[in-house]
C-alpha positions in Angstrom: 114.1 96.3 115.6 110.8 94.5 116.0 108.9 97.7 116.3 110.4 98.9 113.0 109.4 95.7 111.3 105.9 96.0 112.8 105.6 99.6 111.5 106.8 98.5 108.0 104.4 95.6 107.9 101.5 97.9 109.0 102.4 100.4 106.3 102.7 97.7 103.6 99.4 96.2 104.7 97.7 99.7 104.5 98.8 100.3 100.9 97.9 96.7 99.9 94.4 97.1 101.4 94.1 100.5 99.7 95.0 99.0 96.4 92.4 96.2 96.9 89.7 98.8 97.7 90.7 100.7 94.6 90.5 97.6 92.4 87.0 97.0 93.6 85.9 100.4 92.6 85.0 100.0 88.9 84.6 103.7 88.2 88.1 104.4 89.7 89.6 101.7 87.5 87.9 103.2 84.5 89.5 106.5 85.4 92.9 104.8 85.9 92.7 103.1 82.5 91.8 106.4 80.8 94.8 108.1 82.3 97.2 105.3 81.5 95.8 105.1 78.0 96.4 108.9 77.5 99.9 108.6 78.9 100.7 105.8 76.4 99.2 107.9 73.6 101.2 110.9 74.6 104.5 109.0 74.8 104.0 107.1 71.5 102.5 110.1 69.7 105.2 110.3 67.0 104.6 106.6 66.1 100.8 106.3 66.3 99.8 109.7 64.8 98.8 109.0 61.2 100.1 112.4 60.0 102.5 115.1 61.0 100.4 117.5 63.1 102.1 120.5 61.7 101.8 119.5 58.0 99.7 122.0 56.1 97.8 120.8 53.0 95.3 123.3 51.6 94.0 120.7 49.1 92.3 119.0 52.1 90.9 122.1 53.7 88.2 121.4 56.3 87.4 117.8 55.1 84.8 116.0 57.2 85.7 112.7 58.9 86.6 110.0 56.4 88.7 106.8 56.1 91.7 109.0 55.1 91.2 111.4 58.0 89.1 109.7 60.7 88.3 113.0 62.5 88.6 115.3 59.6 91.0 118.2 58.9 91.2 121.8 60.1 91.3 125.1 58.1 94.9 124.4 57.1 94.3 120.9 56.0 96.0 119.4 59.1 94.8 116.1 60.4 92.7 116.6 63.5 93.3 113.2 64.9 97.1 113.7 64.8 96.8 117.1 66.5 94.6 115.6 69.2 97.1 112.9 69.8 99.9 115.4 70.1 97.7 117.7 72.2 97.5 115.0 74.8 101.2 115.7 75.5 100.4 119.4 76.3 97.5 118.6 78.5 99.3 115.9 80.5 102.4 118.1 80.9 100.2 120.9 82.3 98.4 118.5 84.6 101.5 116.9 86.0 104.0 119.8 86.1 101.6 122.7 87.1 99.8 120.6 89.7 103.2 119.3 90.9 104.4 122.9 91.5 101.1 123.8 93.3 101.3 120.6 95.5 104.9 121.3 96.4 104.2 124.9 97.4 101.0 123.9 99.3 102.7 121.1 101.2 105.6 123.4 102.2 103.5 126.3 103.3 100.8 124.2 104.9 103.4 122.2 106.9 105.1 125.4 108.1 101.8 127.0 109.0 100.4 124.0 110.9 103.6 123.1 112.8 104.9 126.5 113.9 101.6 128.4 114.5 101.7 131.9 115.8 102.4 134.8 113.5 103.7 132.5 110.8 100.5 130.5 110.7 98.5 133.8 110.7 100.5 135.2 107.8 100.1 132.0 105.6 96.4 131.7 106.5 95.8 135.3 105.4 97.8 134.7 102.2 95.6 131.6 101.5 92.5 133.7 102.1 93.7 136.3 99.6 94.2 133.6 97.0 90.7 132.3 97.6 89.3 135.8 97.4 90.1 136.1 93.7 88.4 134.0 91.0 91.0 131.4 90.1 90.8 131.7 86.3 90.9 135.5 86.4 94.0 135.3 88.7 95.7 132.9 86.3 94.9 135.1 83.3 96.3 138.1 85.1 99.6 136.3 85.8 99.9 134.9 82.2 99.2 138.3 80.7 101.8 139.9 82.8 104.4 137.2 82.1 103.4 136.8 78.4 101.5 134.0 76.6 103.4 130.7 76.6 103.0 127.2 77.9 105.8 127.7 80.4 104.1 130.6 81.9 100.9 128.6 82.2 102.9 126.1 84.3 104.0 129.0 86.5 100.7 130.7 86.8 98.7 127.6 87.6 101.4 126.4 90.0 101.6 129.6 92.1 97.8 130.1 92.2 96.7 126.5 92.8 98.5 125.8 96.1 96.0 127.3 98.5 93.7 124.3 98.8 96.5 121.9 99.4 98.1 124.2 102.0 94.8 124.4 103.9 94.4 120.6 103.7 98.0 119.9 104.9 97.7 122.6 107.7 94.7 120.8 109.1 96.6 117.4 109.0 99.7 118.9 110.7 97.6 120.4 113.4 96.1 117.0 114.3 99.5 115.2 114.1 102.0 117.5 115.6 101.0 116.6 119.2 101.2 112.8 118.5 103.3 110.6 120.7 105.8 109.7 117.9 106.3 113.4 117.3 106.9 114.1 121.0 109.4 111.1 121.0 111.3 112.6 118.1 111.5 116.0 119.9 112.8 114.2 123.0 115.5 112.5 120.9 116.7 115.9 119.7 115.3 115.8 116.1 115.2 119.2 114.4 111.9 120.8 113.4 112.7 120.2 109.7 113.3 116.5 110.3 110.2 116.2 112.4 108.0 117.9 109.7 109.3 116.2 106.6 110.5 112.8 108.1 107.8 112.1 110.6 104.7 114.2 109.9 104.4 114.8 106.1 104.8 111.1 105.2 101.7 110.5 107.3 99.8 113.0 105.1 100.7 111.2 101.8 97.1 109.9 101.2 95.4 113.3 101.2 98.2 114.8 99.2 97.8 112.1 96.5 94.1 112.6 96.4 94.3 116.4 96.2 97.0 116.3 93.5 95.0 113.8 91.4 91.8 115.8 91.5 93.8 119.0 90.9 95.3 117.7 87.6 91.9 117.7 86.0 91.4 121.3 87.0 94.8 122.2 85.7 94.0 120.7 82.3 90.7 122.6 82.1 92.6 125.8 83.0 95.2 125.3 80.3 92.4 124.6 77.8 90.6 127.8 78.8 93.8 129.8 78.5 94.7 128.3 75.1 91.1 129.1 74.0 91.8 132.7 74.9 95.1 132.7 73.1 97.1 132.8 76.3 98.3 129.2 76.5 100.2 127.0 74.0 101.1 129.2 71.1 100.7 128.2 67.4 101.5 125.9 65.8 101.7 123.7 69.0 98.6 121.5 69.0 96.5 122.2 72.1 92.9 121.1 72.6 91.8 124.5 73.9 93.4 126.4 70.9 91.8 123.9 68.5 88.4 124.7 69.9 89.2 128.4 69.6 90.1 128.0 65.9 87.0 125.9 65.3 84.5 128.4 66.7 84.4 130.2 63.4 83.2 127.0 61.7 80.5 125.9 64.2 77.6 126.3 61.8 79.2 124.3 58.9 81.8 122.0 60.6 80.6 121.1 64.0 82.9 118.0 64.2 86.0 120.3 64.2 85.3 121.6 67.7 83.5 118.4 68.9 86.5 116.1 69.0 88.9 118.3 70.9 86.1 119.1 73.4 85.5 115.3 73.8 89.2 114.8 74.5 89.1 117.4 77.2 86.0 115.9 78.7 87.3 112.3 78.8 90.6 113.4 80.3 89.2 115.5 83.1 86.5 112.8 83.7 89.3 110.2 84.1 91.2 112.2 86.6 88.0 113.0 88.6 87.0 109.3 88.7 90.5 108.2 89.8 90.6 111.0 92.4 87.3 110.0 93.9 88.4 106.4 93.9 91.6 107.2 95.6 89.8 109.2 98.3 87.6 106.1 99.1 90.5 103.6 98.8 93.0 105.6 101.0 90.5 106.3 103.8 90.2 103.0 105.7 87.0 104.3 107.3 85.2 104.2 103.9 84.2 101.1 102.1 83.8 100.9 98.4 
């Protein structure tokens, strides 16, 4: 009983210390505030957007930024600020759902590979090498084209192609932990392999999983924007930052602001996830000091 209490106190102390280190990292906190702000905007989009993002008004065709439309209007007279606000929903959905799928697959395959070894390990490692052999974006484009352009298929494509890095990371963690004393004790007590992996080993890999997932979300958002720019992501009239830049490319010479603001939204979002990911890496590694 005392040993369990001691382990719980050590775990609680670890996360408290990690949070303190994170709070001391000003850049990481900037990233956290950016992400939290975007989440609030995405949740409250119907109430804070000044206009309906789907409302067409040809009388206000390609208006520059003004008091009535702070970021201007597009070629259909739709308010760009409102479409950017609703576009945050698409980007965050892709970042969370697609990266969640990739992380789940990576943790599962990496755990199996590292724990069992042998031909299973060899098979998964070779599969990982195959994934890394292809340019990531081209691989995603091929899958989306074969499945058909849609936001759901973007989730699937990014999820089933983005797991390799997490799998390699978790495999290395499992290899270093599976011979630990507490794992040997669990085996001696008759615990099944599944219980040992997911009850005793994977929880000790939470820190690198969180870091990898956070950094991966920024990449997933960039991938969705790239696919939408190519017409393979969110389909019209769904507001997506990538598709907005695609529509704006025909007006670069005369209406530069049209493409600038969606691009700025992508940059700030990815920047926020990268700052937070770097901060979490420093905070969750007790060997590093902020």
